C-alpha positions, 0 to 999 in steps of 0.5 A, a space after each residue: 500499499 505505501 509502495 502503491 501511495 508513492 507511486 502516485 505521488 510521484 506520478 502527480 500531474 506537474 509534480 515540478 511545477 508543485 514543488 518549485 511552487 513550495 520552494 518559492 512560497 516557502 522562501 515568501 513565508 520565510 521572508 515576510 511570515 505570510 504569503 505559503 497559500 497565494 504563492 503556491 494555490 494558484 500553481 497547485 489549484 491547477 495541477 490537484 483538485 482543491 480538497 487535495 491542494 489544500 491538504 497538501 499545503 497544509 502538511 508542508 506548511 506545518 513543518 516549513 515555519 517550524 525552524 523559525 517559530 522560536 526567533 518569532 516568539 520573542 515578538 508575537 502579541 499573545 492576546 491577538 492571537 488568542 482572539 483570533 484563533 478561537 473564532 476561526 476554529 469554531 468557524 473552520 468546519 462549515 466553511 470546510 464541507 463548503 468547500 468539499 462542493 466546490 468547483 475547481 474553476 471557481 475555487 481559482 478564481 475566488 483564490 487570486 480573486 481574494 489575493 488580488 484585494 488584499 494586494 489592492 487594499 494594502 498598495 492605497 495605504 488603507 490603514 487603521 488608526 483606531 484603538 485594536 479591541 477584542 470583538 474587532 479581532 473576533 471578527 476578524 478571526 471568523 472572516 479568517 476561519 471561512 477564508 480559511 476553510 473555504 478558499 484555504 487562505 486564513 491569512 489575509 484578514 489577519 495580513 490586512 489588519 496587522 499591515 493595515 495596523 501600527 505594527 512593526 515589520 517583526 510583529 506582523 512576521 511573528 503575529 501572522 507565522 503563529 496564527 498560519 501554523 495553530 490553524 495548519 494543526 486545526 485545518 489537518 484535524 478537522 479535515 481527518 474527523 470529516 473524512 477528507 484527509 486522502 493518504 495520497 495528499 498527506 504523503 505529497 504534502 509530505 514530500 513538499 516538505 524538504 522543498 519548503 522548509 528549505 525555501 523557509 530558511 531562504 528567505 529567513 536568511 533574507 528578513 531584515 526588520 529595520 528594511 519595512 519598505 523593502 520587506 512590504 514591496 517585495 511581498 506585493 510583488 509577489 503576491 500580485 504575481 501568484 495571483 494573476 498567474 492563478 487565474 484560470 483565463 491565463 491558462 
């Protein structure tokens, strides 16, 4: 059985492109603390079904940022994280159930569309200068549960919140790292409980651990919290390229 699964993984259509996307997504995650899904899913969605693509993403992405978490502990805002994670965990199962009925083409349009919307908000300088209250964090967490479960992209609501707020690059990177890492762990548990987990997808995700961990380490090497403008510009460019590339009519 394992040998048959490994053979299926090796024969996956577009395997090299998927591996390259995992490596580039790792670089982005290591440098910015986010962006894995926005880089990986538009490419993986071209070759894999939505549930399989999300399973591969989550399995590989669970291991990818582990080398970066220890250093990010001191920069994270833990109270924010708790308020974001609780509603996300409650909404996630329902959103995943909806995804199981989604059309792959619609899924790809929505993934790219969400990434483009995030990008436009950041480019036009959307900012929030008011007080960050708990109800706001709970709402953002709930919305990320919807986008995470249905589109595999829990990051955009949280990323937009942090990058539009008065937060240092180190805080943005640390909180998004921990939030997305927690999402991956919850996602794996939920798809297993709901019976959506496919063994081939898990093995393919494990095969992508090497390129994504390598990418994370490369990206972290280039991260400099003092170069805020470079940090944001690089994130914008990568999100834009990935989102546009993933649009089905450009196939």
